[in-house]
C-alpha positions in Angstrom: 7.2 -30.3 -5.5 6.2 -27.5 -3.1 9.7 -26.0 -3.2 9.5 -25.8 -7.0 6.2 -24.0 -6.9 7.3 -21.3 -4.4 9.5 -19.1 -6.5 6.8 -18.5 -9.2 4.3 -17.9 -6.5 6.5 -15.3 -4.8 7.0 -13.5 -8.1 3.2 -13.5 -8.7 2.7 -12.0 -5.2 5.1 -9.2 -6.0 3.1 -8.5 -9.2 -0.2 -8.5 -7.3 1.2 -6.1 -4.7 2.6 -3.8 -7.3 -0.7 -3.7 -9.2 -2.6 -3.1 -6.0 -0.3 -0.2 -5.1 -0.5 1.3 -8.6 -4.3 1.1 -8.6 -4.7 2.4 -5.1 -6.2 -0.9 -3.9 -3.5 -1.2 -1.2 -2.7 1.6 1.2 0.7 3.2 0.4 1.2 4.1 4.1 0.7 0.5 5.2 3.1 -0.6 2.5 5.8 1.9 3.7 5.3 0.7 7.3 5.6 -2.9 6.2 9.0 -2.2 4.4 10.6 -1.4 7.7 8.9 -4.0 9.8 10.9 -6.9 11.1 7.9 -9.2 10.5 8.4 -8.8 6.7 12.2 -9.2 6.6 12.0 -12.0 4.1 10.2 -9.9 1.5 12.4 -8.2 -1.1 10.6 -4.9 -1.4 12.9 -3.8 -4.2 11.0 -6.2 -6.5 7.7 -4.4 -5.8 7.1 -1.6 -8.2 5.0 1.3 -7.0 
């Protein structure tokens, strides 16, 4: 059950992050640093529109 719920949750998180960047809720500099961080290697940053 959990594995079935994860893909939609991941897409929702991409949408929330995109909206946060577009509305200046999330710091763009922090986002850029996160994109090159090894900690966030499992995140597909190409799916986040900004």
